[in-house]
C-alpha positions as CSV (number, residue, x, y, z in Angstrom):
1,M,-19.8,16.3,-24.8
2,P,-16.2,17.0,-25.9
3,K,-15.5,17.9,-22.4
4,T,-16.8,14.9,-21.0
5,G,-14.7,13.0,-23.2
6,N,-11.5,15.0,-22.2
7,R,-12.1,14.2,-18.8
8,D,-12.7,10.4,-19.4
9,L,-9.6,10.4,-21.3
10,K,-7.8,12.5,-18.3
11,N,-9.1,9.9,-15.7
12,H,-8.3,6.8,-17.8
13,A,-4.4,8.1,-18.1
14,Y,-4.6,8.9,-14.3
15,Q,-5.8,5.4,-13.4
16,I,-3.3,3.5,-15.5
17,I,-0.3,5.6,-14.8
18,K,-1.1,5.4,-10.9
19,E,-1.6,1.7,-10.8
20,R,1.8,1.5,-12.7
21,L,3.5,3.7,-10.2
22,I,1.7,1.9,-7.2
23,N,2.8,-1.5,-8.9
24,C,6.4,-0.3,-9.4
25,I,6.2,-0.8,-13.1
26,Y,7.4,2.6,-13.1
27,E,10.3,2.0,-10.9
28,P,11.0,4.4,-7.7
29,G,13.5,6.8,-8.5
30,S,13.3,6.5,-12.3
31,F,12.7,8.9,-15.2
32,I,9.5,8.7,-17.4
33,N,9.1,10.5,-20.8
34,E,6.0,12.2,-21.2
35,S,5.8,11.7,-25.0
36,Q,6.6,8.0,-24.6
37,L,4.0,7.6,-21.9
38,A,1.6,9.1,-24.1
39,T,2.7,6.7,-27.2
40,D,2.5,3.8,-24.6
41,L,-0.9,4.5,-23.7
42,G,-2.3,5.4,-27.0
43,L,-3.2,9.0,-26.0
44,S,-2.6,12.4,-27.1
45,R,0.1,14.3,-24.5
46,T,-2.8,16.9,-23.1
47,P,-4.8,13.9,-21.1
48,V,-1.4,12.4,-20.1
49,R,0.1,16.0,-19.0
50,E,-3.2,16.7,-17.0
51,A,-2.8,13.2,-15.2
52,I,0.9,13.5,-14.5
53,N,0.0,17.1,-13.0
54,R,-2.7,15.3,-10.5
55,L,-0.2,12.6,-9.6
56,E,2.4,15.2,-8.9
57,S,-0.1,17.0,-6.4
58,E,-0.6,13.4,-4.7
59,G,3.5,13.0,-4.3
60,L,3.7,10.1,-6.6
61,V,5.6,12.0,-9.4
62,K,7.9,15.1,-9.7
63,V,8.0,16.9,-13.1
64,M,11.5,18.0,-13.7
65,P,11.9,20.5,-16.5
66,K,14.3,19.3,-19.4
67,K,14.4,15.8,-17.6
68,G,11.6,14.3,-17.5
69,I,9.1,12.8,-15.0
70,F,10.7,11.5,-11.9
71,V,8.9,8.6,-10.0
72,S,9.0,9.5,-6.4
73,D,11.4,7.5,-4.4
74,I,10.5,5.4,-1.1
75,Q,12.4,6.8,1.6
76,L,12.9,5.3,5.1
77,S,10.9,8.1,6.5
78,D,8.2,7.2,4.2
79,V,7.9,3.6,5.6
80,L,8.4,4.8,9.2
81,Q,5.2,7.1,8.7
82,I,3.1,4.3,6.8
83,F,3.5,1.9,9.7
84,Q,3.4,4.5,12.5
85,A,-0.2,5.4,10.8
86,R,-1.3,1.7,10.5
87,I,-0.3,0.6,14.1
88,E,-2.3,3.9,15.7
89,I,-5.4,3.3,13.0
90,E,-5.9,0.0,12.0
91,P,-6.7,-1.9,15.7
92,V,-8.9,1.0,16.3
93,A,-10.8,0.5,12.8
94,L,-11.2,-3.3,13.4
95,G,-12.9,-2.5,16.7
96,M,-15.2,-0.5,15.1
97,A,-15.8,-2.9,12.1
98,A,-15.6,-6.0,13.9
99,P,-19.1,-6.2,15.0
100,H,-20.4,-5.8,11.3
101,L,-17.9,-8.1,9.2
102,P,-19.8,-10.6,7.5
103,T,-19.0,-14.1,8.8
104,E,-19.4,-15.5,5.2
105,E,-16.9,-13.1,4.1
106,L,-14.5,-14.0,7.0
107,L,-14.5,-17.6,6.1
108,H,-14.2,-17.1,2.5
109,F,-10.9,-15.2,3.7
110,R,-9.9,-18.0,5.8
111,N,-10.3,-20.6,3.2
112,T,-8.3,-18.4,0.8
113,F,-5.3,-18.0,3.3
114,S,-5.5,-21.9,4.2
115,R,-4.0,-22.2,0.6
116,D,-0.8,-21.8,-0.8
117,F,-0.3,-18.9,-3.1
118,P,1.4,-19.3,-6.7
119,D,3.2,-16.1,-6.7
120,I,3.9,-13.3,-4.3
121,Q,1.7,-11.1,-6.3
122,N,-1.3,-12.9,-5.4
123,A,-0.2,-13.3,-2.1
124,F,0.2,-9.4,-1.2
125,R,-2.8,-8.4,-2.9
126,L,-4.9,-10.9,-0.8
127,D,-3.1,-9.2,2.1
128,T,-4.3,-5.9,1.2
129,A,-7.6,-7.1,0.4
130,M,-8.1,-8.4,4.0
131,H,-6.9,-5.2,5.6
132,L,-9.2,-3.1,3.5
133,F,-12.2,-5.4,3.8
134,I,-11.9,-4.8,7.6
135,I,-11.3,-0.9,7.1
136,E,-14.3,-0.7,4.8
137,Y,-16.8,-1.9,7.5
138,C,-15.4,0.6,10.3
139,G,-18.3,3.2,9.3
140,N,-16.3,6.2,9.1
141,R,-15.6,7.6,5.3
142,Y,-12.6,9.5,6.7
143,I,-10.7,6.5,8.2
144,I,-11.7,4.7,4.7
145,D,-10.4,7.1,2.3
146,M,-7.3,7.8,4.3
147,M,-6.3,4.0,4.7
148,H,-6.5,3.5,0.8
149,K,-4.6,5.9,0.3
150,L,-1.8,4.8,2.7
151,F,-2.4,1.2,1.3
152,D,-1.3,2.6,-2.3
153,D,1.8,3.6,-0.8
154,N,1.9,0.2,1.5
155,T,1.7,-1.4,-1.7
156,K,4.7,0.4,-3.2
157,V,6.8,-0.7,-0.4
158,V,5.8,-4.2,-0.5
159,I,6.8,-4.5,-4.1
160,A,10.0,-2.5,-3.9
161,S,11.1,-4.5,-0.7
162,K,10.7,-7.7,-3.0
163,Q,9.5,-9.5,0.1
164,N,10.3,-13.2,-0.1
165,R,8.1,-16.2,0.0
166,V,9.0,-17.1,3.7
167,Q,7.9,-13.4,4.9
168,I,4.9,-13.9,2.8
169,H,3.9,-17.3,4.4
170,D,4.4,-15.9,7.8
171,A,2.1,-12.9,7.1
172,R,-0.4,-15.6,6.1
173,L,-0.5,-17.4,9.3
174,E,-0.7,-14.1,11.3
175,H,-3.8,-13.4,9.0
176,L,-5.4,-16.7,9.8
177,D,-5.1,-15.9,13.5
178,I,-6.9,-12.4,13.3
179,I,-9.5,-14.0,10.9
180,N,-10.1,-16.9,13.3
181,T,-10.2,-14.5,16.2
182,L,-13.0,-12.4,14.5
183,I,-14.9,-15.6,13.5
184,D,-14.8,-16.4,17.6
185,K,-16.1,-12.7,18.1
186,N,-13.2,-12.2,20.5
187,Y,-12.6,-8.6,19.1
188,E,-10.2,-7.5,21.8
189,K,-7.8,-10.2,21.1
190,A,-8.0,-9.5,17.3
191,A,-7.0,-6.1,17.3
192,I,-4.1,-7.0,19.6
193,L,-3.3,-9.6,16.8
194,M,-3.6,-7.0,14.5
195,K,-1.2,-4.4,15.9
196,T,1.2,-7.4,16.1
197,H,0.9,-8.3,12.7
198,I,1.5,-4.9,11.5
199,E,4.4,-4.3,14.1
200,T,6.0,-7.6,12.4
201,C,5.7,-6.4,8.7
202,R,7.1,-2.7,9.9
203,R,10.3,-4.5,11.1
204,A,10.7,-6.3,7.9
205,A,10.1,-3.3,5.9
206,L,12.3,-1.5,7.9
207,D,15.0,-4.0,8.1
208,Y,15.0,-3.9,4.2
209,F,15.0,-0.1,3.4
210,Y,17.9,0.6,6.1
211,S,19.9,-1.8,4.5
212,M,19.5,0.1,1.1
213,E,22.1,2.5,0.0
214,S,20.0,5.2,-0.2
215,C,19.6,5.1,3.5
216,N,23.3,5.3,4.5
217,T,22.6,8.9,5.9
218,I,20.7,7.5,8.8
219,S,22.5,6.4,11.9
220,P,21.8,3.2,13.3
221,E,20.9,5.0,16.8
222,T,18.2,7.1,14.9
223,Y,16.7,4.0,13.4
224,K,16.8,2.0,16.5
225,N,15.5,5.1,18.2
226,H,12.2,4.9,15.8
227,L,11.5,1.4,16.7
228,K,11.2,2.1,20.2
229,I,8.9,5.1,19.9
230,L,6.7,3.4,17.5
């Protein structure tokens, strides 16, 4: 029983810290202290340390001796790879999932996207939910597991880039187009709309991260070449 309790505490710490990392409560590029983290969570340092080790293996943090826990920063290369994977995989996953998507769920998403959202947090969470809803019906657990991990990183990118209300509104209209096309059972067109939507999101994210000071080492030529290739 003690072992089970310890495992539960470790998993509890892992889930809370991971959620805070993904939601940028612990900002990318910042340092957090293990002792303070344990105090904040109301836990001993052992389960927190074990959770941090797991998160370090996943690339979300890096333990820096005598400094603290470094929250992995978001690099331009990360954004490029996230959207490269999404552009290649999501339209295919949509094609696999489309015949199996429940119409009542599609109608629910359509009704929800038709309303204005009170804040950006709700908007992008609904965005992610719709994408994962489609992916989870593709019937391939390897794709599903991979895309859940990818959308964790994608969420960090969205929050860190502080996308404004106009960008969210534009994405909402694109989502409605995809959903309506799926309801009409025009699956080929839906896959095309999905790819176009992801490409638009990619450009918005790259424009933001390229403008950041941390990306000054990347030349404009390299940046434009990536856009042509992807």
